[in-house]
N, C-alpha and C positions, 0 to 999 in steps of 0.2 A: 610495719605498723606506722600509721600516720604519726607525725610529731608536730603538734601545734604549739609553738612557743607561747607563753602566757601573754595576754594583752597587757600593755602598760600605758600609763598616761604619758603625754608628751607636751612639749611647750606649745602654747596656743598659737595657731597660725590662721591667718585670715586671707582667703582668696580674693574676696571683694568686700572692702570695708562697708559696714552697714547692711550687707545683704543677708537676708534671712535664708536659712536652709543649710543643708548638709551636702558635702561633695564627697564622692566615693572614688576609691581606686581599689582594685583587687590586690591583695597580698598573695603572692604565688607560693603558698605553703605546700609542702608535700602532703598529698591526700591519699596515697596508696603505697603499699610496700614496694620498695625499690625506687621510689621517687627521690630526686635529689633534694637536699635540705634547702630550706628557704634562705634567702639572702638576709632577711631582716624580719624581726617580729612585727606583727600587725600593731598599729597604733591607733589610739583615739585622740583626736587633736583638740580636746577641751581642757584647758589648764585647771578648770574648776571641778573636774571629775573626781569622784571619790570611789574607792573600791566597794563593791557589793560582796559581802562575805557569807559563807555558809559553813555550818559545822562539819559538812561532809568533805572528804578529799575529792579530787586529787591535786588541785593547783595551789601552790603557795604564792603569797604576795607580801611584800614588805609592809603594805598598809593594813594587812589583816592580823588579828591577834593570833598568838600561838594556838595551834590546833584547829584553826578555822581556815577555810580554803577560799581562794579567789573565784568568784563566779561571774565577773564582768565588771563593767563600769557604768555609772549612771550620774546624770546631772543632779545637783542638789534639788530637793523637792520644791524650792521656791522659784526655780528657773522656768521660763516660759516653754522651753522645749525639754524633752526628756529623751536621753539616749541610753539604751541598754545593749551591752554586748554579751552574747551567750556563746561560749566556746570552751571546749575541753581539749585534752591532749590527743584525742582520737575521735572518730565518728561516734563511737558508742558513748563516750563521756559527754560529747556535745549534745547528743540526744537527751541525756539525763539533765543537762543544764536547761534545755528547752522545756522539758517536762516539769522541772521544779519551778520554772518561771510561769508557765501557763496553766499548770494543773497541780497546784500544791496539795490539794485534798482529794486526789482521784482515788476511786474505789476499784476501777477497772483499768487495765493496761492493754493496749494493742501492740503486739510484738511482731515485727517484720524483720526480714533478712537485711543485714547491713553489708552483705557481700556483693561485689560488683555485678554479678550476673542477675541479681534479683532486686536491684534498687527500685525499680519502677513500682513494685508492689506497695511501697510506702506511700507513693503519691496517690494511687487509686484508693488507698485506705483512709486518706485524710478526712473526707466527709463523714464516713462512718465513725471514725474515732471522735470527731468533734460532737457528733450526735450522742455519743455515749459519755461525753465529758471526760474522755480518756486521752492520755498522752500516747504518742508513738515512741516506742523504744526499739532498739536494734539488737540483733543477736547474730552470731554465726550459725552455721548449719548444725554443728554438733556440740557447741558449748555456749552457755550463757556468759557473756563477758562480765568481768568484775564490776564495772560501773553499773551495768544493768541489774546485776544481782544485788548490788548495794542499794539501789533505789527500791527494789521489790522488798528487801528486808526492812529498810527504814520505814516504808509506808505500810508494811504488813499487808501487801496486796493479796487479795483472795482470789481475784478473777483475772485471767489473762486470755485474750483472744489471739490466736496465732493466725497470721495471714500468709497464705502460700502453702504449697504441698511439701511433702517430706524432702524433696530436693532442695527446697529453700530453708526449711526448719525441720530437722530430722526428729525422729521419735525420741532420741536422747534428750532433746530440748525440753519436751514435756516432763520427762522424768526429773530433770534438774529443777524445773519450776516447782514441782511438787515437793522436792527436797528443801526448797526455799520457803515453803509454807503456803504455796498457792494451791487452793483446794478445787478450783474450777478452771479447767483448761479446755477451751474449745478451739475449733479451727474453721476458717473459711478459705476455700481453695478451689481452683479449677484446674483443668488439664494443662493450661499454660497461662502466661501473664494476661492474655486477653480474656480468657474464661474467668480467671480470678477477679479481674476488674468488674466483670459482669455480675459475678456472685456478690461482690461487695455492694454494687449498685442495688441489687435486688434486696439487700438487707436494709435499705433506706426507705423512709416514707415516700409516698408518691410526690412528684414534683412536676411543675409545668415546664420547667427549663432544665436543660442538662448541658454538660460539658464533654467534649471529646478531644483526644490528643493522640498523637502517634505513640505506638508502643515500642518503636525502635530506639535502641540505646543512643543513637546519634542525635535523637530529638527529645531526649529525656528532659531537657531544659524547658520545653514548651509545657509539658505536664506539670513541671515544678511551679511555673508561674501561674498555672490555672488551679492548682490544688488548694491554695489558701482561700481564694474567692469562692470556689465551689463548696468548701467546708463551711465558710461563714454563712452562705446562703442556704445550706442544707440540701444541696443539689448533687446529683451523681456525676462522677468523672469516669468515663469509660475509655478504654484504649481501642483504637481502630486499626485493624489490619488492612493494609492496602489491597491485599489479594482476596480478602473475605470480609467486607464491611457489614454484611447483613446481620450477623449476630449482635453487633454493637447497636445497630439501629433497632433491632427487636427488643433488646434490653431496655433501651430508653423508652420506646413506645409502651412497654409493659408497665412502666412507672407513670404513665400519663404525660410524658414529656411531649410538648408540641413545638418547642424551639430549641436549637442547639448552638452553642458557641463552640467553634472548632479552633483550637489553639494552634497557632503557627501557620506558616505558609504552605504552598503546594508541595514543597520538597519534603514536608513532614507527612501530612495527610493529603493524598492525591485528590484532585477534583472528583474523579469517578468514585473514589472511596467515600468522599464527603456527601455525595448526592443522595444516598438512601437515608441519611439521618433525618430526623424530624426537623423540617424547616431550618436547614443549616445556614450559619453565617460565620464566615471566617474572621478571626481577630488576629492580625499579624502586623509586624513592622518590617523594616528592611533587613533587620538582623535580630538575634535573640534578645538584645536589649530593648529594641523597639517593640518587639512582640510582647515582652513582659510589660512594658508601659501601656501598650494597647489593651492588654488583658486587665491591668490594674485600673485603667480608665473605665473600661466596661463594668468592672466590679463596683467602682465608685458610682457610676451612673445608675446602678441597680441597688444602691443602698449600703455598700461596704464603706466604712469611714475612710476618707482620704487622709485624715490626720493621724491615723494609727497604721504605720507602714512597716513592712518587713524588707530588709536588705539581705540578699542572699548572694553567695559567690556565683558568678556567671561563667567562670572559666571551666571548660571541660576538665574533669579530673578532680574538681573541688565542689561539685554540686552536692556530693554526699553530705556535706555539712548541713545542708538545709532540708534534708529529707524529712526530718522529724518536725519541721516547723509548720507543715500544712494545717494541722488541727488548731493552730493559733487563729486561723481565719483572717489573715491580713492580706490586703493588697500587697503585691510583691514586685519590687524592682531588683534588677541584677547588677552587681558590681563587677566591672571588668577593668582591664588594664589599658584601654584605649580611649580615644576621644568620643567614640560613639556612646559608650556607657556614660561618660561625663556629661555629654550634651543632653542625654535623656533625663538624667537626674536633675540637672539644672532646670530644664524645662518643666519637670514635675513640680519642683518647689516654687518656681515662678508662678505656677498656676494654683497650686493647692496649699503650699506651706506644709507644716506638720506640727503635731503636738507631741507624739511619741514615735520614736524610731527604734526598732529592734534589729540589730545586725547579728547574724549568726555565722559562726565559723570564721573562715579566713577572709575577712573583710576589713579593710582599713577605712576609717571614717574621719573626715576633718569637718570642723564646724565653723560656720559664719555666725555673726551676731544675730540673735533672734529679734 
């Protein structure tokens, strides 16, 4: 099980005096069973941060009253920039923190697999979840995790939409949901991840523009960076199989899509797989960090606010923390442990600045003066 040490405030550090913006570095926390422990807990480098607390477990914090749990850290309301960190002790609890932040009054929950073999379903589901004003929560195949169950009980959730077939979320999951008081359990699924993404797209209203990404696990990060903008704009995100792209093209055309943003470079979606899509245009950088920035810029160009930004872990093995953040509908940058990530983030803030930054999971954030 993943172990995320709780976020703590740290001494104020300034990379460039007087420079507005946030600088990121990934904290390499263990994100899967058997992973080595992290060398240090993630930190948020604003001395003025105060804890944001919740009456629900699981995280304790010395700044929170007894019986209340740490949910992240946030700048005081009078500050010009606002920073929110959403993280739990594992992927399931992190999804709950994101749900509480983005959808505090949700009547419907979209439930997806949190297991490594089925993570991509969460990204395809982001536009539909946002259209339903529903959070994405995670489950294992055969058991609803305690954090997820706690959210459903606390919110008296009556309706849950399962995404993926019984190999992703087994029949026992539906039975457990009903035992938790959920009265309406439905499922959207296809024969595989590609067909599931098309079924999710078909559940959306018609759109003139669509998004496409590789369905391969090695390129999951491209779909992650596209999920938030697609959700914000109410547009479908379909997965493209390099050896059979025609079904993805047909799914987009059925929704009235006339232009398509393809997330990532040719190592993700091959040129010949991209060609059948409706008026395709590739959005990519020299690496995953540059690709995320390119997708974020395209989102901003099309009306997604630049000043309301999501930071997600960009290191393979830690992407799971950000799976549930797609329905927030934010332009997304990736935090990494090298200069490429840092350069991309600095360039973004030089151009756009920010009003609110939400960091999810294993991300370390330092702040400059606003």
